[in-house]
C-alpha positions in Angstrom: 4.7 -13.4 4.3 7.4 -12.1 2.0 4.9 -11.3 -0.7 0.9 -11.9 0.0 -1.2 -13.1 2.8 -4.9 -14.3 2.3 -7.5 -15.2 4.9 -11.1 -16.4 3.9 -12.4 -16.3 7.2 -12.3 -14.0 10.4 -8.9 -13.2 11.9 -7.5 -12.4 15.4 -3.9 -11.6 15.2 -1.5 -10.1 12.7 -1.3 -10.2 8.8 2.1 -9.0 7.7 3.4 -9.0 4.1 5.9 -7.3 1.9 3.1 -6.6 -0.8 -0.4 -7.2 0.2 -2.8 -8.5 2.7 -6.4 -9.7 2.1 -9.0 -10.8 4.8 -12.5 -11.7 3.8 -13.8 -12.1 7.4 -13.7 -9.8 10.6 -10.4 -8.8 11.8 -9.1 -8.1 15.4 -5.5 -6.9 15.4 -3.3 -5.6 12.6 -2.7 -5.6 8.8 0.8 -4.3 7.9 1.8 -4.3 4.1 4.4 -2.7 2.0 1.9 -1.9 -0.5 -1.9 -2.5 0.3 -4.3 -4.1 2.7 -7.9 -5.2 2.1 -10.5 -6.1 4.7 -14.1 -7.1 4.0 -15.8 -7.2 7.4 -15.6 -5.3 10.7 -12.0 -4.1 11.6 -10.7 -3.4 15.1 -6.9 -2.4 15.2 -4.5 -1.1 12.9 -4.3 -1.2 9.1 -1.0 0.3 8.0 0.5 0.1 4.2 2.9 2.1 2.2 0.2 2.8 -0.5 -3.4 2.1 0.1 -5.9 0.6 2.7 -9.4 -0.6 1.9 -12.2 -1.7 4.4 -15.5 -2.4 3.3 -17.2 -2.5 6.6 -16.9 -0.4 10.0 -13.6 0.2 11.4 -12.4 1.0 14.8 -8.8 1.9 15.3 -6.3 3.5 12.9 -5.9 3.4 9.3 -2.6 4.6 8.1 -1.1 4.7 4.5 1.3 6.6 2.3 -1.3 7.4 -0.4 -5.0 6.5 0.3 -7.6 5.1 2.8 -11.0 4.0 1.9 -13.7 2.8 4.3 -17.1 2.1 2.9 -18.7 1.8 6.2 -17.9 4.1 9.4 -14.6 4.9 11.3 -14.3 5.5 14.9 -10.6 6.4 15.2 -7.9 8.0 13.0 -7.7 7.9 9.2 -4.3 9.4 8.0 -2.8 9.3 4.6 -0.3 11.2 2.4 -3.1 12.1 -0.2 -6.7 10.7 -0.1 -9.2 9.6 2.8 -12.7 8.3 2.3 -15.2 7.1 4.9 -19.0 7.2 5.3 -19.0 8.5 8.9 -16.0 9.6 10.7 -15.9 9.8 14.4 -12.4 10.8 15.2 -9.8 12.4 12.9 -9.2 12.4 9.0 -5.7 13.7 8.2 -4.8 13.9 4.6 -4.4 16.2 1.4 -8.1 15.3 0.4 -10.7 14.2 2.9 -14.2 13.1 1.9 -17.0 11.9 4.3 -20.8 11.8 4.6 -20.4 13.2 8.1 -17.8 14.1 10.4 -18.1 13.9 14.4 -14.5 15.2 15.0 -12.2 17.0 12.7 -11.1 16.4 9.1 -7.6 18.2 8.5 -6.3 18.6 4.9 -5.8 20.8 2.0 -9.5 20.1 1.0 -12.0 18.6 3.0 -15.5 17.8 2.0 -18.3 16.2 4.3 -21.7 16.0 2.7 -23.5 17.0 6.0 -20.6 19.6 7.0 -20.0 23.2 6.4 -20.9 24.5 3.1 -20.9 28.3 2.9 -20.6 30.7 -0.2 -19.5 34.4 0.4 -19.7 37.2 -2.1 -17.7 40.4 -1.1 -15.9 43.5 -2.5 -12.9 45.6 -1.4 -11.0 48.5 -2.5 -8.7 46.5 -4.9 -10.9 43.7 -6.2 -14.5 44.7 -6.9 -15.9 41.1 -7.1 -14.8 38.2 -4.9 -16.2 34.8 -4.2 -15.1 32.5 -1.5 -16.2 28.9 -0.5 -15.9 27.3 2.9 -16.1 23.6 3.1 -15.5 20.9 5.8 -16.5 21.0 9.2 -16.7 23.7 12.1 -13.8 22.2 13.8 -11.7 22.8 10.6 -12.6 24.3 7.3 -10.9 25.1 4.0 -11.5 28.6 2.2 -11.3 28.6 -1.6 -11.5 32.1 -3.1 -11.1 34.0 -6.3 -11.8 37.6 -7.5 -11.4 40.3 -10.2 -11.3 43.9 -11.0 -10.8 45.8 -14.1 -8.0 48.3 -13.9 -6.7 50.7 -16.7 -8.1 48.5 -19.4 -7.0 45.1 -18.0 -8.3 42.7 -15.6 -6.6 41.9 -12.2 -7.4 38.4 -11.0 -6.6 37.0 -7.4 -6.9 33.4 -6.2 -6.6 32.4 -2.5 -6.7 29.5 0.1 -7.0 29.6 3.7 -8.0 27.3 6.7 -10.1 28.3 9.7 -12.2 27.1 12.7 -15.4 28.3 14.0 -16.2 28.3 17.6 -20.1 28.2 18.5 
């Protein structure tokens, strides 16, 4: 369709629209839209859009968008966006600027990734330049983000530092 597709029941095949696709049953195939896609039941296939994808049940395949992907169930596959990804349980890969999940069995790669059942570590340290440093690791063991800050009084003024890093932990 040039603008919108709507399906009230399950669909096997392709929904392609210039603006938006909506499916209220299970979908096996693909949803491709210039702006957004919505699916209410299990999805097996590819959901691709220029802005956002939303799936309310479990997802098997690839969810790709320019801005955001949201899955209220679990994903087994790839979730990639230009900014934000959310899924309950991820088995596979999350790739975006911000990634959020309840648990990740795979890897979440981004500027900031948070998994409720993932890695959460706070580190306090000191060195010869900054007497007090605080760092936080968040994400998973396969890939985690490090946010840090510190300060030190020097000659009547306070020096501050802010840092960002990424890492992996091999068990």
